[in-house]
C-alpha positions as CSV (number, residue, x, y, z in Angstrom):
1,S,23.0,4.0,-2.3
2,S,23.3,0.5,-3.5
3,T,22.2,-0.6,0.1
4,K,19.0,1.3,-0.3
5,K,18.4,-0.1,-3.7
6,I,19.0,-3.7,-2.4
7,K,16.4,-3.0,0.4
8,I,13.8,-1.5,-1.9
9,A,14.2,-4.6,-4.2
10,Y,13.7,-6.8,-1.1
11,I,10.4,-4.9,-0.2
12,A,9.1,-5.2,-3.8
13,G,9.6,-9.0,-3.7
14,L,7.9,-9.0,-0.3
15,F,5.1,-6.9,-1.6
16,D,4.7,-8.8,-4.7
17,G,4.0,-12.0,-2.7
18,E,2.3,-10.7,0.5
19,G,0.9,-7.2,-0.4
20,S,-2.3,-5.9,-2.1
21,V,-3.2,-2.9,-4.1
22,D,-6.6,-1.3,-4.0
23,Y,-7.0,1.0,-6.9
24,S,-10.7,1.4,-7.4
25,R,-13.6,4.1,-7.7
26,R,-16.7,3.8,-5.6
27,W,-19.7,5.9,-4.5
28,E,-19.4,7.4,-1.2
29,K,-22.0,9.3,0.9
30,D,-21.4,13.1,1.6
31,R,-20.6,13.4,5.5
32,R,-22.7,16.7,5.6
33,N,-25.4,15.7,3.4
34,R,-26.2,12.0,3.6
35,S,-28.6,12.1,0.5
36,K,-25.7,13.2,-1.7
37,K,-23.3,10.7,-3.2
38,Y,-20.0,11.5,-5.0
39,L,-17.5,9.3,-6.9
40,C,-14.3,9.0,-5.2
41,R,-11.0,7.1,-5.8
42,R,-9.5,4.6,-3.3
43,I,-5.8,4.1,-3.7
44,I,-4.1,1.9,-1.2
45,C,-1.1,-0.3,-0.8
46,E,-0.7,-2.7,2.1
47,I,0.9,-5.7,3.5
48,G,-0.4,-7.8,6.3
49,M,1.3,-10.5,8.2
50,T,2.1,-11.9,11.6
51,D,5.9,-11.1,11.5
52,Y,5.9,-7.8,13.3
53,P,9.8,-7.3,13.0
54,V,9.7,-7.6,9.2
55,L,7.0,-5.0,8.9
56,H,8.5,-2.7,11.4
57,W,11.8,-2.9,9.4
58,L,9.8,-2.2,6.2
59,H,8.2,0.8,7.9
60,E,11.4,2.2,9.2
61,T,13.2,1.8,5.8
62,L,10.5,3.5,3.8
63,G,9.8,6.2,6.3
64,Y,6.1,6.6,5.4
65,G,2.9,4.8,5.9
66,T,1.1,3.2,9.0
67,L,1.9,0.2,10.9
68,R,-0.9,-0.9,13.1
69,P,-2.2,-4.1,14.5
70,R,-5.0,-5.9,12.7
71,K,-7.9,-7.7,14.4
72,S,-7.1,-11.4,14.5
73,P,-9.5,-14.3,15.5
74,E,-9.2,-15.6,19.1
75,G,-6.5,-18.2,19.5
76,C,-4.6,-16.9,16.3
77,K,-1.3,-15.2,16.2
78,P,-1.4,-11.4,16.3
79,Q,-1.5,-9.8,12.9
80,W,0.0,-6.4,11.7
81,R,-0.6,-4.3,8.7
82,W,1.6,-1.7,7.0
83,R,-0.5,0.6,5.0
84,C,-0.2,3.8,2.5
85,G,-2.6,5.5,0.6
86,F,-2.9,8.2,-2.2
87,R,0.2,10.3,-2.6
88,D,2.3,7.8,-0.3
89,S,1.0,5.0,-2.6
90,Y,2.2,7.0,-5.6
91,M,5.6,7.2,-4.2
92,F,5.6,3.6,-3.2
93,A,4.5,2.5,-6.6
94,Q,7.3,4.4,-8.2
95,Q,9.8,2.5,-5.9
96,M,8.2,-1.0,-6.4
97,L,7.3,-0.7,-10.2
98,P,11.0,-1.5,-11.4
99,H,10.8,-4.8,-9.4
100,A,7.2,-5.8,-9.5
101,I,5.9,-8.8,-11.5
102,V,2.7,-9.9,-10.0
103,K,1.5,-6.5,-8.9
104,Y,2.9,-4.7,-11.9
105,K,-0.2,-3.7,-13.6
106,K,-2.1,-2.4,-10.5
107,L,1.1,-0.3,-9.4
108,K,1.3,1.0,-13.0
109,Q,-2.3,2.2,-12.7
110,I,-1.4,4.3,-9.4
111,V,1.8,5.8,-11.2
112,D,-0.4,6.5,-14.4
113,H,-3.2,8.1,-12.3
114,Y,-0.8,10.7,-10.6
115,E,1.3,11.4,-13.7
116,Y,-1.7,12.0,-15.8
117,K,-3.1,14.5,-13.5
118,R,0.2,16.6,-13.8
């Protein structure tokens, strides 16, 4: 519907300004055998802010990801973080890509990663 499209465009603008994308490869230790390492991908999209109602609305509107409190320094306003990873990040990147400007390149990497695997 057109209302859903408007909401997605709003979320894309919010994400372009306040969000972050982590699309990286790193070496991680094997949980069973600590001497072994393997290369793994880290694919995460997140938005962190102090405005809980906005993030709650975003989480409800999208219907995926997690919304959790963040540790904030003593005396500071409570912070919240909405986050999604891997396949959810792929779905999120697909939705955001047509509206993205600042985060376009990183979101495109996520889409290309999953579409190349097919």
